[in-house]
C-alpha positions as CSV (number, residue, x, y, z in Angstrom):
1,M,-55.7,-23.7,-35.3
2,I,-58.0,-24.9,-32.4
3,E,-59.1,-28.0,-32.6
4,A,-62.5,-29.3,-29.8
5,V,-63.6,-32.9,-30.3
6,F,-66.6,-33.1,-27.1
7,Y,-67.3,-37.0,-26.6
8,F,-70.3,-38.6,-26.3
9,D,-71.6,-41.4,-25.2
10,Q,-74.0,-44.6,-26.8
11,A,-76.7,-43.0,-24.8
12,E,-75.6,-39.7,-26.8
13,V,-74.8,-37.9,-23.6
14,P,-72.0,-35.6,-23.7
15,V,-69.4,-36.7,-21.2
16,G,-66.5,-34.5,-21.5
17,F,-64.4,-32.7,-24.5
18,S,-60.6,-32.0,-25.6
19,I,-59.7,-28.9,-26.8
20,E,-56.5,-28.1,-28.4
21,G,-54.1,-25.3,-29.9
22,H,-53.8,-21.4,-30.8
23,A,-56.4,-19.8,-32.9
24,G,-53.6,-17.6,-34.7
25,Y,-56.5,-14.4,-34.9
26,E,-54.2,-12.5,-33.6
27,D,-51.1,-12.0,-31.2
28,A,-50.8,-13.4,-27.8
29,G,-53.3,-11.2,-25.7
30,K,-55.3,-9.9,-28.0
31,D,-57.0,-13.2,-29.9
32,I,-61.1,-12.7,-30.0
33,V,-61.3,-16.3,-31.3
34,C,-58.5,-17.9,-28.7
35,A,-60.3,-16.1,-25.7
36,S,-64.5,-17.3,-27.4
37,V,-62.5,-20.3,-26.5
38,S,-60.7,-20.4,-23.6
39,S,-62.7,-18.7,-21.1
40,P,-66.0,-20.7,-21.3
41,A,-64.0,-23.8,-21.6
42,Y,-62.7,-22.8,-17.8
43,M,-65.9,-22.0,-17.2
44,V,-67.4,-24.7,-18.2
45,A,-64.5,-27.1,-16.0
46,N,-64.7,-24.6,-13.1
47,T,-68.2,-25.2,-13.0
48,I,-68.5,-29.2,-13.1
49,T,-65.8,-28.8,-10.8
50,E,-66.6,-26.4,-8.0
51,I,-70.5,-25.9,-8.3
52,L,-71.5,-29.4,-9.0
53,R,-69.5,-30.6,-7.4
54,L,-68.1,-33.7,-9.7
55,T,-64.7,-35.8,-10.9
56,P,-64.4,-35.5,-13.6
57,E,-60.1,-36.5,-15.0
58,I,-58.8,-33.4,-16.3
59,T,-55.6,-32.1,-18.5
60,V,-54.1,-29.4,-19.2
61,D,-51.1,-27.3,-20.4
62,E,-51.2,-24.2,-21.6
63,Q,-48.2,-23.7,-22.9
64,E,-49.4,-26.1,-25.6
65,G,-53.4,-24.7,-25.3
66,F,-54.3,-28.1,-23.8
67,L,-57.9,-29.3,-21.8
68,K,-59.1,-32.3,-21.4
69,L,-62.0,-33.2,-19.2
70,L,-64.2,-36.5,-18.5
71,L,-66.7,-37.6,-16.7
72,T,-66.0,-40.8,-16.6
73,K,-68.2,-41.8,-13.8
74,K,-71.3,-42.7,-15.6
75,E,-73.4,-41.8,-12.6
76,E,-72.5,-38.2,-12.8
77,R,-72.8,-37.3,-16.4
78,A,-76.4,-36.5,-16.2
79,K,-75.7,-33.9,-13.6
80,A,-73.0,-31.7,-16.6
81,K,-75.4,-32.8,-19.4
82,E,-77.0,-29.0,-20.5
83,L,-74.0,-27.2,-19.2
84,L,-71.8,-29.9,-21.6
85,E,-74.3,-29.6,-24.8
86,G,-74.5,-25.9,-24.1
87,F,-70.7,-25.4,-24.4
88,F,-71.1,-27.5,-27.4
89,L,-73.4,-25.8,-29.3
90,H,-71.1,-22.5,-28.1
91,L,-67.8,-24.1,-30.4
92,E,-69.9,-24.7,-33.1
93,S,-71.1,-21.3,-33.5
94,L,-68.1,-20.3,-33.1
95,S,-66.6,-22.3,-35.6
96,Q,-69.1,-21.5,-37.9
97,M,-68.2,-17.7,-37.7
98,Y,-64.2,-18.8,-38.0
99,A,-64.0,-22.0,-39.7
100,D,-60.0,-21.4,-40.8
101,Y,-59.7,-20.8,-36.8
102,I,-61.7,-23.6,-35.7
103,Q,-62.7,-26.7,-36.0
104,V,-65.5,-29.4,-34.0
105,E,-65.6,-32.4,-34.0
106,R,-68.2,-35.4,-32.0
107,G,-66.1,-38.7,-30.7
108,A,-67.3,-41.7,-29.5
109,F,-66.1,-42.6,-25.6
110,N,-66.7,-46.0,-24.7
111,A,-66.0,-47.1,-20.9
């Protein structure tokens, strides 16, 4: 199962996410659920770093199916707010369609 956690600060501004696990919907390379999560996750990460030029903390372990992105600089969060909110809505929608394969939670970010 893919477990996604979206982190929000005290003002309910999204500050990042972590995604871990494998969907197990289909064999590797054919898993549409995995692709529906990983492709937009990397698009969001690349947009934040390469287009918006923000400097999040990023941890990746492709072997374990793990990606974590956190905007630790408060002044950068507003620039990625809508992008992260859109990604959150996307994964929530997928988790409703594929509840046995994706779980999405909200988490608090205290910093």
